[in-house]
C-alpha positions in Angstrom: -47.4 131.5 -100.0 -47.4 128.4 -97.8 -45.2 125.6 -99.2 -45.2 121.8 -98.8 -41.9 120.3 -99.6 -41.3 116.8 -100.9 -38.7 115.1 -103.0 -38.5 115.3 -106.8 -37.9 112.5 -109.3 -39.9 109.2 -109.0 -42.7 109.5 -106.6 -44.3 107.0 -104.3 -47.7 106.4 -102.8 -46.7 107.6 -99.3 -45.7 111.2 -100.1 -48.6 111.5 -102.6 -51.0 110.6 -99.8 -49.2 112.8 -97.3 -49.4 115.8 -99.6 -53.1 115.1 -100.4 -53.9 114.8 -96.7 -52.2 118.0 -95.8 -54.1 119.9 -98.4 -57.4 118.9 -96.8 -56.4 121.2 -93.8 -57.3 124.9 -93.9 -53.7 125.9 -93.2 -52.4 124.0 -96.2 -55.3 123.9 -98.6 -53.8 126.6 -100.9 -50.2 125.5 -100.3 -47.7 125.2 -103.2 -46.1 121.7 -103.5 -42.4 122.1 -104.0 -40.7 118.9 -105.3 -37.0 119.2 -104.7 -34.0 117.7 -102.9 -32.3 121.1 -102.6 -31.9 121.6 -98.9 -31.9 125.4 -99.2 -35.3 125.3 -101.0 -36.6 122.8 -98.4 -35.6 125.1 -95.6 -38.0 127.7 -97.1 -40.9 125.3 -96.9 -43.4 125.4 -94.1 -43.7 121.6 -93.9 -41.6 118.9 -95.5 -42.5 115.3 -96.0 -40.4 112.2 -97.2 -37.2 114.1 -97.7 -34.6 116.0 -95.7 -33.5 113.3 -93.3 -35.2 115.0 -90.4 -38.2 113.9 -88.2 -39.2 116.8 -86.0 -42.9 117.6 -85.5 -42.0 120.9 -83.8 -40.6 122.2 -87.1 -42.9 120.2 -89.3 -40.3 117.9 -90.8 -41.6 114.4 -91.5 -39.0 112.2 -93.1 -38.6 108.5 -92.3 -35.5 107.5 -94.3 -32.9 108.1 -91.5 -31.1 105.0 -90.3 -32.1 105.7 -86.7 -35.8 106.2 -87.5 -38.0 103.3 -86.1 -41.2 105.1 -85.2 -44.5 103.4 -85.3 -48.0 104.2 -84.2 -47.3 102.3 -81.0 -44.1 104.2 -80.2 -45.4 107.6 -81.0 -48.5 107.1 -79.0 -46.7 105.6 -76.0 -48.6 102.3 -76.5 -52.1 103.8 -77.1 -52.2 102.3 -80.6 -51.3 98.7 -81.3 -49.8 99.0 -84.8 -46.0 98.3 -85.0 -45.4 98.8 -88.7 -42.6 101.4 -89.3 -44.2 104.6 -90.5 -43.6 106.3 -93.9 -44.3 109.9 -94.5 -48.0 109.0 -95.0 -48.2 107.5 -91.5 -46.3 110.3 -90.0 -48.6 112.9 -91.4 -51.6 110.8 -90.5 -50.5 110.3 -86.9 -50.0 114.0 -86.4 -52.9 115.5 -88.4 -55.2 112.6 -89.1 -58.0 113.5 -86.7 -58.1 117.1 -88.0 -58.1 115.7 -91.5 -61.0 113.4 -90.8 -62.9 116.3 -89.1 -62.3 118.4 -92.2 -63.6 115.7 -94.6 -66.5 114.7 -92.3 -67.6 118.0 -90.6 -70.7 116.3 -89.0 -68.7 113.5 -87.3 -68.6 113.6 -83.5 -65.3 113.5 -81.5 -66.0 109.9 -80.5 -66.7 108.9 -84.2 -63.5 110.6 -85.3 -61.5 108.7 -82.7 -63.0 105.4 -83.9 -62.5 106.3 -87.6 -58.9 107.4 -86.9 -57.9 103.9 -85.8 -60.0 102.2 -88.4 -58.5 104.2 -91.3 -55.0 103.6 -90.1 -55.4 99.8 -89.9 -57.7 99.6 -92.9 -55.8 102.0 -95.3 -52.8 103.9 -94.2 -50.8 101.0 -92.6 -50.7 99.2 -96.0 -49.0 102.2 -97.6 -46.5 102.5 -94.7 -45.7 98.8 -95.0 -45.3 98.8 -98.8 -43.1 101.9 -98.7 -40.8 100.4 -96.0 -40.7 96.9 -97.7 -42.5 95.1 -94.9 -43.7 91.7 -96.1 -47.1 90.4 -95.2 -45.6 87.0 -94.7 -43.1 85.8 -92.0 -41.7 83.2 -94.4 -42.3 81.6 -97.7 -43.7 83.2 -100.9 -47.3 84.4 -101.5 -49.4 82.0 -103.5 -50.4 84.7 -105.9 -49.4 88.3 -106.9 -51.7 91.3 -106.3 -51.1 94.0 -108.8 -53.9 96.3 -108.1 -52.9 97.9 -104.8 -53.1 101.6 -104.6 -49.3 101.8 -104.2 -48.9 99.8 -107.4 -51.3 102.0 -109.3 -49.5 105.2 -108.1 -46.2 103.7 -109.2 -47.6 103.2 -112.7 -48.2 106.9 -113.1 -44.4 107.5 -113.1 -42.8 107.6 -116.5 -41.7 104.2 -117.9 -38.1 103.6 -118.8 -39.0 104.3 -122.4 -40.6 107.7 -121.8 -38.8 111.0 -122.0 -41.5 113.1 -120.2 -39.7 115.1 -117.6 -42.7 117.2 -116.4 -43.4 115.3 -113.3 -45.7 117.7 -111.4 -48.9 116.8 -113.5 -48.1 113.1 -112.9 -47.6 113.8 -109.1 -50.9 115.6 -109.0 -52.6 112.6 -110.7 -51.0 110.3 -108.0 -52.3 112.6 -105.3 -55.8 112.5 -106.7 -55.7 108.7 -107.1 -54.6 107.8 -103.6 -56.4 110.7 -102.0 -59.7 109.8 -103.8 -59.4 106.3 -102.4 -58.7 107.6 -98.9 -61.8 109.8 -99.0 -63.9 107.0 -100.5 -62.8 104.5 -97.8 -63.3 107.0 -95.0 -66.8 107.9 -96.1 -67.7 104.2 -96.5 -66.6 103.6 -92.9 -68.5 106.6 -91.7 -71.7 105.9 -93.6 -71.8 102.1 -93.4 -69.3 100.6 -91.1 -69.7 102.9 -88.1 -73.5 102.7 -87.8 -73.2 98.9 -87.8 -71.3 99.2 -84.5 -74.4 100.3 -82.7 -76.4 97.4 -84.2 -73.8 94.9 -83.0 -73.5 96.5 -79.6 -77.3 96.3 -79.0 -77.2 92.7 -80.2 -74.5 91.9 -77.6 -76.4 93.7 -74.8 -79.5 91.6 -75.5 -77.8 88.3 -76.2 -79.2 86.6 -73.0 -82.7 87.3 -74.2 -81.9 85.2 -77.3 -80.4 82.3 -75.5 -79.2 81.7 -71.8 -75.8 80.7 -73.1 -75.1 84.3 -74.2 -73.3 82.8 -77.2 -75.9 83.6 -79.9 -76.9 87.1 -81.1 -79.9 88.2 -83.1 -79.3 91.1 -85.5 -82.4 93.2 -86.3 -80.9 93.8 -89.7 -77.9 92.5 -91.6 -74.8 94.6 -91.3 -71.0 94.1 -91.3 -71.2 92.6 -87.8 -67.9 90.7 -87.8 -65.8 93.8 -88.2 -67.2 95.0 -84.9 -67.7 91.8 -82.9 -64.1 91.3 -81.7 -63.6 94.8 -80.5 -66.9 95.0 -78.8 -66.4 91.6 -77.1 -63.1 92.9 -75.7 -64.6 96.2 -74.6 -67.8 94.8 -73.1 -66.5 91.5 -71.7 -64.3 91.0 -68.6 -61.7 88.4 -67.7 -64.3 86.8 -65.3 -67.1 87.1 -67.8 -65.7 87.0 -71.3 -68.0 87.3 -74.3 -67.5 84.6 -77.0 -70.2 84.7 -79.6 -70.6 81.5 -81.7 -73.5 82.4 -83.9 -75.4 85.3 -85.4 -79.0 85.1 -86.6 -80.4 87.5 -89.2 -82.9 87.7 -92.0 -81.4 87.4 -95.5 -82.5 89.0 -98.8 -85.0 86.3 -99.4 -86.8 87.0 -96.0 -85.5 83.7 -94.6 -83.4 83.3 -91.5 -79.7 82.6 -91.5 -77.3 81.2 -89.0 -73.7 82.5 -89.5 -70.8 81.3 -87.4 -68.3 83.7 -85.9 -64.7 83.0 -86.9 -61.8 82.6 -84.4 -60.2 85.9 -85.6 -61.4 88.6 -88.0 -59.6 87.4 -91.0 -59.9 83.7 -90.4 -62.1 81.1 -92.2 -62.0 78.8 -89.2 -65.2 79.0 -87.1 -65.3 79.1 -83.4 -68.1 76.5 -83.6 -69.1 75.3 -87.0 -72.6 73.8 -87.5 -72.7 70.0 -86.9 -70.7 67.9 -89.4 -73.6 65.5 -90.0 -75.7 68.4 -91.4 -73.1 69.8 -93.8 -74.0 69.8 -97.5 -77.7 68.8 -96.8 -80.8 70.7 -97.9 -84.5 70.8 -97.3 -86.2 67.5 -96.4 -82.9 65.7 -96.0 -81.6 68.3 -93.6 -84.9 68.4 -91.7 -84.8 64.6 -91.3 -81.2 64.6 -90.2 -81.4 67.6 -87.8 -84.9 67.1 -86.6 -85.5 70.8 -87.0 -88.5 71.9 -89.0 -87.9 74.5 -91.8 -84.2 73.8 -92.2 -83.2 74.7 -95.7 -79.5 74.2 -96.0 -76.1 74.0 -94.3 -73.0 74.9 -96.2 -70.6 72.1 -96.9 -68.0 73.7 -94.6 -70.5 74.3 -91.8 -70.0 78.0 -91.5 -73.6 79.0 -92.3 -77.1 77.5 -92.6 -80.6 78.6 -93.1 -84.2 78.1 -91.9 -87.6 79.4 -93.0 -88.3 80.8 -89.5 -86.5 82.5 -86.6 -87.5 79.8 -84.2 -85.9 77.2 -86.6 -82.7 79.2 -87.0 -82.4 79.6 -83.3 -82.9 75.8 -82.8 -80.2 75.1 -85.3 -77.8 77.5 -83.4 -78.7 75.9 -80.1 -78.1 72.4 -81.5 -74.8 73.7 -82.9 -73.7 74.7 -79.4 -74.5 71.3 -78.0 -72.9 69.3 -80.8 
């Protein structure tokens, strides 16, 4: 029987995910998981993760605890991937088998889609597990303003016996941990595939037709609302050039009430700071007051922070965006 080796005792999120991922592959789907630190038993395993003090893809040994181990997605790929977080066993397994795993979970995905999802899943899911396992802080200095106790690593950790429990049968608990983190991996992957990935085509088309919306090329019109910001920055970099960069300020789309919205692009994906907020004089105003102040018919509101506004018509929303550019 094929065997996957990992360490015994207290388990962590990284090896639980590594084992779950391996068992998505045909060659390991029926593998026995051997939890031990006995080197002789580990030698008999076909693949070993998170134990053994050896990183050697040629012999399928994927430990990261060695003093000299400093591998990241960037170093292993020769700079192809941008992530510089030190890898855990989850990241190592993902780097070497991730595309095949995604193909196994999403058999209808194309090679191009798998490449895109491979990067998205690392940055959106696996890197967090690598960072937590290696003790990498999210902050350069100072303390976080609040504690987050619901991360997948924290939840996996709670499956281990508490200090007051005497339960020594760890395999059922490890299987629960695998199911928890693995279930989240699959859920996130399918969400990216079914929702996030199709939005890329919508945003790309909006960028290609931006000059039809406004000669500035800084306003896009979305035919339907979608998670556009998560694609905007990558597509701007891919489609723009140093001589002709793309720098979108506003997106126009129809909201759930069949009215038009103006939404500002932020300076970076995770920032609340807008590249170009709507005019300060409009902020916090509504309806007749806003129409009078802006001189734009149909204006319904502008948020107090200026990051979004609304209008009853497309023409009105476009006029608001154009005025925002000129402000």
